C-alpha positions as CSV (number, residue, x, y, z in Angstrom):
1,M,85.9,91.9,87.1
2,Y,83.8,95.0,87.8
3,N,84.3,94.6,91.6
4,D,87.9,93.4,91.6
5,L,89.9,95.2,94.3
6,M,93.7,95.5,94.7
7,P,95.3,94.2,98.0
8,T,96.3,97.0,100.4
9,N,100.1,96.5,100.0
10,S,100.3,96.9,96.2
11,Y,98.8,98.8,93.2
12,E,98.6,98.5,89.5
13,I,99.1,100.9,86.6
14,R,96.3,100.2,84.2
15,I,95.6,101.3,80.6
16,C,92.1,101.5,79.2
17,D,91.7,99.6,75.9
18,S,88.9,101.9,74.8
19,C,90.1,105.5,75.6
20,G,93.8,105.0,76.5
21,L,93.6,106.4,80.0
22,R,96.6,105.5,82.1
23,Y,96.0,105.5,85.8
24,P,96.9,103.8,89.2
25,L,94.4,101.3,90.8
26,M,94.4,100.8,94.5
27,E,92.1,99.0,96.9
28,A,88.5,100.4,97.2
29,H,88.7,102.1,93.8
30,P,85.0,102.8,93.1
31,F,85.2,101.5,89.5
32,G,87.1,98.3,90.2
33,T,89.1,97.4,87.1
34,R,86.8,99.4,84.8
35,C,88.1,102.7,83.4
36,P,87.1,105.7,85.6
37,A,86.7,107.8,82.5
38,C,84.7,105.6,80.1
39,M,84.0,102.4,82.1
40,G,85.8,100.4,79.4
41,E,87.9,97.3,79.9
42,T,91.5,97.9,81.2
43,R,94.7,96.0,81.2
44,V,97.6,95.9,83.6
45,A,100.7,97.8,82.5
46,L,102.7,97.1,85.7
47,R,102.4,96.1,89.3
48,R,104.3,97.6,92.3
49,Q,104.4,97.4,96.0
50,L,102.7,100.4,97.7
51,I,104.9,102.6,99.9
52,H,102.4,103.7,102.5
53,E,104.4,106.8,103.4
54,P,106.7,107.7,100.5
55,G,109.7,110.0,100.8
56,P,109.9,113.2,98.9
57,V,107.6,113.7,96.0
58,R,108.9,113.7,92.4
59,L,108.4,115.3,89.1
60,F,108.1,114.6,85.3
61,A,107.3,116.0,81.9
62,L,105.6,114.8,78.7
63,N,104.2,115.6,75.2
64,T,103.1,113.9,72.0
65,K,101.2,115.5,69.1
66,K,103.4,117.8,66.9
67,E,100.8,120.6,66.9
68,E,100.8,120.6,70.8
69,K,104.6,120.5,70.9
70,L,104.9,123.5,68.6
71,R,102.3,125.5,70.5
72,D,103.9,124.7,73.8
73,L,107.3,125.7,72.6
74,Q,106.0,128.9,71.3
75,D,104.3,129.5,74.7
76,S,107.7,128.8,76.4
77,Y,109.6,131.2,74.3
78,S,107.1,134.0,74.6
79,L,107.3,133.7,78.4
80,G,111.1,133.6,78.3
81,T,111.2,130.2,79.9
82,G,111.1,126.5,79.0
83,L,110.2,125.2,82.4
84,A,107.0,123.1,82.6
85,V,105.3,120.8,85.2
86,L,103.6,117.5,84.6
87,L,100.9,116.3,87.1
88,D,100.8,112.5,87.0
89,N,97.4,111.2,88.2
90,I,96.9,113.8,91.0
91,R,93.8,112.8,92.9
92,S,92.9,116.0,94.7
93,A,91.5,118.9,92.5
94,W,92.5,121.3,95.3
95,N,96.1,120.1,95.0
96,V,95.9,120.7,91.2
97,G,94.7,124.2,91.7
98,S,97.4,125.0,94.3
99,I,100.1,123.6,91.9
100,L,98.8,125.8,89.1
101,R,98.9,128.9,91.3
102,S,102.6,128.1,92.3
103,A,103.4,127.4,88.7
104,D,102.2,130.9,87.8
105,G,104.2,132.4,90.6
106,F,107.4,130.7,89.5
107,G,106.9,131.5,85.8
108,F,106.3,128.0,84.5
109,S,105.4,128.0,80.8
110,H,103.0,125.0,80.8
111,A,101.2,122.5,82.9
112,Y,100.6,119.0,81.6
113,L,97.6,117.4,83.3
114,C,97.7,113.6,82.9
115,G,95.6,110.5,83.7
116,I,93.0,111.1,86.4
117,T,94.3,114.6,87.2
118,S,91.4,117.1,87.1
119,T,91.5,119.6,84.3
120,A,91.9,123.3,85.1
121,D,88.3,124.2,84.1
122,N,87.1,122.0,87.1
123,E,85.3,124.2,89.7
124,A,87.2,122.6,92.5
125,V,90.5,123.4,90.8
126,T,89.6,127.0,90.4
127,K,88.9,127.4,94.1
128,T,92.6,127.1,94.9
129,S,94.1,128.2,91.6
130,L,92.5,131.7,91.9
131,G,92.8,132.5,88.2
132,A,96.1,130.8,87.5
133,E,94.4,128.4,85.2
134,D,94.1,131.4,82.8
135,S,97.7,132.6,83.1
136,V,99.5,129.2,82.9
137,P,98.8,127.4,79.5
138,W,97.7,123.8,80.2
139,S,96.8,120.7,78.3
140,Y,95.3,117.3,79.2
141,H,96.9,113.9,78.2
142,K,95.6,110.5,79.1
143,D,99.0,108.7,78.9
144,A,101.9,110.5,80.6
145,V,104.4,108.0,79.5
146,R,103.6,108.6,75.8
147,L,103.8,112.3,76.4
148,I,107.2,112.2,78.1
149,K,108.6,110.1,75.3
150,G,107.5,112.8,72.9
151,L,109.0,115.6,74.9
152,K,112.4,113.8,75.2
153,D,112.4,113.4,71.4
154,E,112.0,117.2,71.2
155,G,115.1,117.7,73.5
156,W,113.3,118.3,76.9
157,K,115.2,117.3,80.1
158,V,112.9,115.4,82.4
159,Y,113.0,115.6,86.2
160,A,110.8,113.9,88.8
161,L,110.2,114.5,92.5
162,E,110.1,111.0,94.1
163,D,111.5,108.8,96.8
164,H,113.6,106.5,94.7
165,E,117.0,104.7,94.7
166,R,118.3,107.0,92.0
167,A,117.1,110.2,93.7
168,I,119.5,112.8,94.9
169,P,118.7,115.6,97.4
170,L,117.0,118.6,95.9
171,G,119.5,121.5,95.8
172,L,122.3,119.4,94.5
173,N,121.1,120.1,91.0
174,A,123.4,122.9,90.2
175,Q,124.3,122.9,86.4
176,E,126.8,125.0,84.6
177,Q,124.4,125.4,81.7
178,V,120.7,125.2,82.5
179,P,118.8,123.3,79.8
180,A,116.5,125.4,77.6
181,L,113.6,123.0,78.0
182,Q,112.9,121.3,81.3
183,V,109.8,119.5,82.7
184,L,109.2,118.6,86.4
185,I,107.0,115.6,87.2
186,V,105.0,115.3,90.4
187,G,103.0,112.1,91.1
188,N,99.9,110.6,92.7
189,E,99.5,111.4,96.4
190,V,99.5,107.6,97.3
191,T,101.3,105.7,94.6
192,G,103.8,108.5,93.6
193,V,105.2,108.9,90.1
194,D,104.5,106.2,87.5
195,P,107.6,103.8,87.6
196,E,107.8,103.9,83.8
197,L,108.0,107.7,84.0
198,L,110.9,107.4,86.5
199,D,112.7,105.2,84.0
200,L,112.6,108.0,81.5
201,C,113.8,110.8,83.8
202,D,117.2,112.4,83.4
203,E,117.3,113.2,87.1
204,I,115.1,112.3,90.2
205,Y,115.1,114.5,93.3
206,Y,113.9,114.1,96.8
207,I,113.3,116.7,99.5
208,P,115.3,116.0,102.7
209,M,112.9,115.7,105.7
210,R,113.9,116.9,109.2
211,G,111.0,115.7,111.2
212,E,109.1,112.4,111.7
213,K,107.1,112.5,108.5
214,K,108.5,111.1,105.3
215,S,107.0,113.5,102.8
216,F,105.2,116.8,102.1
217,N,101.8,117.3,100.6
218,V,102.4,117.2,96.8
219,A,101.4,120.8,96.2
220,I,103.9,122.0,99.0
221,A,106.6,119.7,97.5
222,F,106.1,121.2,94.1
223,G,106.5,124.7,95.4
224,I,109.8,123.8,97.1
225,A,111.1,122.1,94.0
226,A,110.0,124.9,91.7
227,H,111.9,127.4,93.9
228,A,115.0,125.2,93.8
229,L,114.9,124.9,90.0
230,R,114.5,128.7,89.7
231,A,117.3,129.5,92.1
């Protein structure tokens, strides 16, 4: 089991039975089916075909414990905004730092770092965040699906950036009344946003591409989406 590898055309979302980490598993994962956080046994939550070059990236949002919810809401109101970002299993610490820096620039009130996403005190993150880890409140959550369910119970609107059959072009999201609490989910650089997160989204957006490539880097895509949501 320790050395089991996924085929190249698919991936699994796994949950650790010991620590509860939810993460995607692809071929050549160095830990096999063992949890990358605690090396515990894991189980399959779902299996999906791998889109080797996904379309536009997508976005989500989550939250669970009441204390965290209340603190996050207080942070949102103090900043005059209820717009948060959820990073779902982002592999690159540099991408995490870049997203935090853009989140600061666009006035996001919170960053939810989920699954295998590096936390904002990681040295590699701080190389690209350039201090934004101190200006954007953040929290770490092992299971983004559990978090998002909690946020929805609190009245948050959940959006994702992803290439999906439900997705509409970014920019067609004009609303007569902007929700007070909104969370945008961006997903893993290879597997995208967790399918169970997409099922919980109120809206899914994609960024229309004009060239030959099918997608932007996740940090670039977040910046584009953040600007659109702020427009």
